TORVEX-947325 format. One record per residue (C-alpha): x negated, y, z negated; residue number from 1; chain. Coordinates in Angstrom, 1 decimal, always signed. Each point is the difference from the previous one (the first is absolute). Layout:
N
> X/Y/Z/NUM/A
...
***
This chain:
292
> -9.2/-13.5/+15.7/1/A
> -1.0/-1.0/+3.6/2/A
> -1.6/+3.4/+0.4/3/A
> -1.9/-0.4/-3.3/4/A
> +1.2/+3.6/-1.0/5/A
> +0.4/+0.9/-3.6/6/A
> +3.3/+1.4/-1.3/7/A
> -1.7/+3.5/-0.1/8/A
> -0.9/-0.2/+3.6/9/A
> +3.5/-1.2/+1.0/10/A
> +1.5/+3.0/-1.8/11/A
> -2.6/+2.4/+1.5/12/A
> +0.9/-1.3/+3.5/13/A
> +3.7/+1.0/-0.7/14/A
> -1.1/+3.5/-1.1/15/A
> -2.1/+0.4/+3.1/16/A
> +3.1/-0.9/+2.2/17/A
> +2.1/+2.6/-1.8/18/A
> -2.7/+2.7/+0.3/19/A
> -0.2/-0.6/+3.7/20/A
> +3.8/+0.0/+0.4/21/A
> +0.6/+3.2/-2.1/22/A
> -3.3/+1.8/+0.8/23/A
> -1.0/+0.4/-3.7/24/A
> -2.5/-1.4/-2.4/25/A
> +1.9/-1.5/-3.0/26/A
> -2.2/-0.1/-3.1/27/A
> +0.0/-3.2/-2.0/28/A
> -0.3/+0.2/-3.8/29/A
> -0.9/-3.3/-1.6/30/A
> +0.4/-0.6/-3.8/31/A
> -2.5/-2.4/-1.4/32/A
> -0.6/-1.4/-3.4/33/A
> -3.1/+0.0/-2.3/34/A
> -0.6/-3.6/+1.0/35/A
> +0.2/+0.4/+3.8/36/A
> -0.9/+3.6/+0.6/37/A
> -3.7/-0.5/+0.8/38/A
> +0.5/-3.1/+2.1/39/A
> +2.9/+1.6/+2.0/40/A
> -2.0/+3.1/+0.9/41/A
> -3.0/-2.2/+0.8/42/A
> +2.1/-2.1/+2.4/43/A
> +1.2/+3.2/+1.8/44/A
> -3.6/+1.3/+0.2/45/A
> -1.3/-3.3/+1.4/46/A
> +2.7/+0.1/+2.7/47/A
> -0.5/+3.6/+0.9/48/A
> +3.5/+0.9/-1.4/49/A
> +1.3/-2.0/+3.0/50/A
> -0.7/+3.0/+2.2/51/A
> +2.8/+1.9/-1.7/52/A
> -2.3/+2.7/-1.3/53/A
> -1.4/+0.1/-3.6/54/A
> +1.6/+3.4/-0.5/55/A
> +3.5/-1.5/+0.7/56/A
> -0.2/-2.7/-2.7/57/A
> +0.1/+1.2/-3.6/58/A
> -0.5/-2.3/-2.9/59/A
> +1.2/+0.6/-3.6/60/A
> +0.1/-2.1/-3.1/61/A
> +3.0/-1.3/-1.9/62/A
> +0.3/+0.5/-3.7/63/A
> -0.3/-2.6/-2.8/64/A
> +1.7/-0.9/-3.2/65/A
> -1.1/-2.1/-3.0/66/A
> +1.1/-3.6/-0.3/67/A
> +1.5/-1.5/-3.2/68/A
> +0.4/-3.4/-1.5/69/A
> +3.2/-1.5/-1.3/70/A
> -0.4/+1.8/-3.3/71/A
> -0.4/+3.4/+1.5/72/A
> -3.7/+0.2/-0.5/73/A
> -2.2/+1.6/+2.7/74/A
> -2.3/-2.6/+1.6/75/A
> -3.7/+0.2/+0.8/76/A
> -1.5/-1.1/+3.3/77/A
> -3.1/-2.2/+0.4/78/A
> -2.2/+3.1/-0.4/79/A
> +1.6/+0.9/-3.4/80/A
> +1.8/+3.0/+1.6/81/A
> +3.7/+0.6/-0.1/82/A
> +1.6/-2.3/+2.5/83/A
> +2.0/+1.9/+2.6/84/A
> +2.2/-0.8/+3.0/85/A
> +1.2/+2.2/+2.9/86/A
> +3.1/+2.0/-0.9/87/A
> +2.2/-1.3/+2.8/88/A
> +1.0/+1.5/+3.4/89/A
> +2.1/+2.6/-1.9/90/A
> -3.3/+1.4/-1.2/91/A
> -0.7/+1.3/+3.5/92/A
> +1.7/+3.4/-0.6/93/A
> -2.0/+0.9/-3.0/94/A
> -3.2/-1.3/+1.7/95/A
> +0.7/+2.1/+3.0/96/A
> +0.2/+3.1/-2.2/97/A
> -3.0/-1.0/-2.2/98/A
> -2.2/-0.6/+3.1/99/A
> +1.0/+3.2/+1.9/100/A
> +1.9/-2.0/+2.7/101/A
> +3.1/+2.1/-0.2/102/A
> -2.0/+3.2/+0.4/103/A
> -1.9/-1.5/+2.9/104/A
> +3.3/-1.0/+1.7/105/A
> +1.5/+3.5/-0.5/106/A
> -3.1/+1.6/+1.4/107/A
> +0.4/-2.1/+3.1/108/A
> +3.7/+1.0/+0.4/109/A
> +1.3/-3.5/-0.8/110/A
> +3.7/+0.0/-0.9/111/A
> +0.9/-3.7/+0.2/112/A
> -1.9/-2.9/-1.5/113/A
> +0.6/-3.7/+0.7/114/A
> -1.1/-2.3/-2.8/115/A
> -0.2/-3.8/+0.4/116/A
> -1.9/-3.0/-1.3/117/A
> -3.1/-0.9/+2.0/118/A
> +1.0/-3.7/+0.0/119/A
> +2.8/+0.3/+2.6/120/A
> -1.5/-0.6/+3.4/121/A
> +3.2/+0.9/+1.9/122/A
> +0.5/+3.3/-1.8/123/A
> +1.0/+2.9/+2.2/124/A
> -1.8/+2.9/-1.5/125/A
> +1.2/+2.5/+2.6/126/A
> +3.7/-0.2/+0.5/127/A
> +1.7/+3.0/+1.6/128/A
> +3.4/-1.5/-0.6/129/A
> -0.5/-0.1/-3.7/130/A
> -1.3/+3.6/+0.0/131/A
> +2.9/+1.1/+2.1/132/A
> +2.5/-1.5/-2.4/133/A
> -1.4/+1.8/-3.1/134/A
> -0.1/+3.3/+1.9/135/A
> +3.5/-0.4/+1.3/136/A
> +1.4/-1.1/-3.4/137/A
> -2.0/+2.8/-1.8/138/A
> -1.5/-2.3/-2.6/139/A
> -3.5/-0.2/-1.5/140/A
> -0.6/-3.7/+0.2/141/A
> +0.8/-3.2/+1.9/142/A
> -0.6/-3.7/-0.3/143/A
> +0.1/-3.0/+2.3/144/A
> +1.8/-3.2/-1.0/145/A
> +0.4/-3.5/+1.3/146/A
> +2.8/-2.4/-0.9/147/A
> -1.1/-2.5/-2.7/148/A
> -1.1/-3.3/+1.5/149/A
> +2.0/-1.7/-2.8/150/A
> +1.6/+1.0/-3.3/151/A
> -3.0/-1.0/-2.1/152/A
> -2.7/+1.8/+2.1/153/A
> -2.3/+1.9/-2.3/154/A
> +0.5/+3.5/+1.3/155/A
> +1.3/+3.2/-1.4/156/A
> +3.5/+1.1/+1.1/157/A
> +1.3/+3.4/+1.1/158/A
> +3.0/+1.2/-2.1/159/A
> +1.4/+3.0/-1.8/160/A
> -0.5/+0.3/-3.7/161/A
> +2.0/+2.6/-1.8/162/A
> +0.8/+1.6/+3.3/163/A
> -3.7/+0.3/+1.0/164/A
> -1.9/-2.0/+2.6/165/A
> -2.0/-2.7/-1.6/166/A
> -1.6/-3.4/+0.4/167/A
> +0.6/-2.9/-2.4/168/A
> -2.6/-2.7/-0.4/169/A
> +1.0/-3.6/+0.7/170/A
> -0.8/-0.9/-3.6/171/A
> +2.6/+2.6/-1.2/172/A
> +3.0/-1.3/+2.0/173/A
> +2.2/-3.0/-1.1/174/A
> +0.3/-3.1/+2.1/175/A
> +3.7/+0.7/+0.4/176/A
> -0.7/+3.5/+1.4/177/A
> -2.8/-1.2/+2.2/178/A
> +2.4/-2.5/+1.7/179/A
> +3.0/+2.4/+0.2/180/A
> +1.2/+0.8/+3.6/181/A
> +2.0/+2.9/+1.5/182/A
> +2.9/+0.0/+2.4/183/A
> -2.3/-0.6/+2.9/184/A
> -1.4/-3.1/-1.5/185/A
> -3.4/+1.6/-0.7/186/A
> -1.7/+0.1/-3.3/187/A
> +1.4/+2.9/-1.9/188/A
> -3.5/+0.7/-1.5/189/A
> -2.0/-1.0/+3.0/190/A
> -1.9/+3.1/+1.2/191/A
> -3.6/-0.9/-0.8/192/A
> -2.5/+2.8/-0.8/193/A
> -3.0/-0.8/+2.1/194/A
> -2.3/+2.8/-1.1/195/A
> +0.4/+2.0/+3.2/196/A
> +1.0/+3.5/-1.1/197/A
> -0.1/+3.5/+1.4/198/A
> -0.3/+3.0/-2.3/199/A
> +0.1/+3.8/+0.4/200/A
> -3.2/+1.4/-1.5/201/A
> +2.1/+2.3/-2.3/202/A
> +1.5/-2.9/-1.9/203/A
> -3.4/-1.7/-0.3/204/A
> -1.5/+3.1/-1.4/205/A
> +2.9/+0.4/-2.5/206/A
> -0.2/-3.6/-1.2/207/A
> -3.8/+0.0/-0.3/208/A
> +0.2/+2.6/-2.8/209/A
> +1.1/-2.8/-2.3/210/A
> -0.4/-3.7/-0.1/211/A
> +2.7/-2.5/+0.9/212/A
> +1.2/-2.4/-2.7/213/A
> -2.1/-3.1/-0.6/214/A
> +1.2/-3.6/+0.4/215/A
> -1.7/-3.0/-1.7/216/A
> -1.1/-3.2/+1.7/217/A
> -1.0/-3.2/-1.8/218/A
> -3.3/-1.2/+1.5/219/A
> -3.0/-2.3/-0.4/220/A
> -2.7/+2.1/-1.5/221/A
> -3.7/-0.9/-0.7/222/A
> -1.4/+1.9/-3.0/223/A
> -2.4/+0.0/-2.9/224/A
> +1.5/-1.1/-3.3/225/A
> -0.8/+1.2/-3.6/226/A
> -3.0/-2.5/-0.1/227/A
> -1.5/+1.5/+3.1/228/A
> +0.8/-3.1/+2.1/229/A
> +1.4/+0.2/+3.5/230/A
> +3.5/-1.4/+0.3/231/A
> +0.9/-1.4/+3.5/232/A
> +3.8/+0.0/+0.3/233/A
> +1.8/-3.0/+1.5/234/A
> +3.4/+1.5/-0.5/235/A
> +1.6/+3.5/-0.5/236/A
> -1.3/+1.4/-3.3/237/A
> +0.0/+3.8/+0.3/238/A
> +1.7/+3.0/+1.4/239/A
> -0.9/+2.5/+2.7/240/A
> +2.0/+3.2/+0.6/241/A
> +0.8/+1.5/+3.3/242/A
> +2.2/+2.7/+1.6/243/A
> +2.2/-0.9/+3.0/244/A
> +0.1/+2.4/+3.0/245/A
> +3.8/-0.4/+0.4/246/A
> +0.6/+1.6/-3.4/247/A
> -0.5/+3.3/+1.8/248/A
> +3.4/-0.6/+1.7/249/A
> +1.8/+0.8/-3.2/250/A
> -1.2/+3.6/+0.3/251/A
> +2.0/+0.4/+3.1/252/A
> +3.7/+0.5/+0.6/253/A
> +0.0/-1.8/+3.3/254/A
> -2.4/-1.8/+2.3/255/A
> +0.1/-1.9/+3.3/256/A
> -0.3/-3.8/+0.0/257/A
> -0.5/-1.4/+3.5/258/A
> +0.4/-3.7/+0.6/259/A
> -2.5/-1.6/+2.3/260/A
> -0.6/-3.5/+1.4/261/A
> -2.3/-2.1/-2.2/262/A
> -1.6/-1.6/+3.0/263/A
> -0.9/+3.4/+1.5/264/A
> -1.3/+1.9/-3.1/265/A
> -0.7/-2.2/-3.0/266/A
> -2.8/-2.6/-0.1/267/A
> -1.7/+0.4/-3.4/268/A
> -2.9/-1.9/-1.4/269/A
> +0.7/-0.5/-3.7/270/A
> -0.7/-3.7/-0.7/271/A
> -2.8/-2.3/+1.0/272/A
> +2.4/-2.7/+1.2/273/A
> +3.7/-0.4/+0.7/274/A
> +2.4/+3.0/+0.2/275/A
> -1.6/+3.4/+0.9/276/A
> -3.4/-1.6/+0.6/277/A
> -2.7/+0.6/+2.7/278/A
> +1.6/-3.0/+1.9/279/A
> +3.5/+1.5/+0.1/280/A
> -1.3/+3.5/+0.8/281/A
> -2.2/-1.3/+2.8/282/A
> +3.0/-1.9/+1.4/283/A
> +2.3/+3.1/-0.1/284/A
> -2.7/+2.2/+1.6/285/A
> -0.7/-2.5/+2.8/286/A
> +3.7/-0.4/+0.7/287/A
> +0.7/+3.7/+0.1/288/A
> -2.9/+0.7/+2.4/289/A
> +0.5/-3.3/+1.9/290/A
> -3.5/-1.2/-0.8/291/A
> -0.6/-3.7/+0.8/292/A
***
């Protein structure tokens, strides 16, 4: 960025603006992984927590699950230990419970929790309109959506499954359904889940008592084989297991889905090049804030 600010500092600046506007200090809880926990905390320490106050930024670690090969055998990592991978963004609820985060929030009188990915530099973490909608509709959760950029965009889609709110992954929908349109000429299944969700603390506490279902992902995995040799993968060769945050929706009778403009609230960094890359996120950010 022209300012040379990190994503963390960009998000902190937004929180500072909201704190000033609403005369309140909003605590920020950051879920890290085993791989990046130490470096993330060190980064905040080196930057004096971006003058947000160490006491207002709370870190907690995500859970892990063993990885398996194509034959269902548990793999070993380069140190000869069971190879594990983070348990997906759906593991956040159990991790919040396991790390005392829910108790911490309740002690602070927090009732509503906004959860998003840290990779979206246009995320609006404090949105009174979204909060007003869930209060008015008397529901316990809400999600933001953007219209799919094209039928084959790799995003989950809001829908109803067996009468319950849900999100279906792009890999689980047929090509015919992904291209189907409604009477208005819009994609029938076009409301993208962008990992911007608001939850009442009561539903988070309830869901955290048990783990959400796990989904498998076929990945490239480096491991130690039976002969003690390190295998460097050049193609997918094993499975990791992860929970998806949106599976919590099926515990609800109703929820609010609020459509927002992609160019105003969704600029993720997921790939090194091409779609959803630093280049596209930077371009969207500069355009939104009119930065030359």
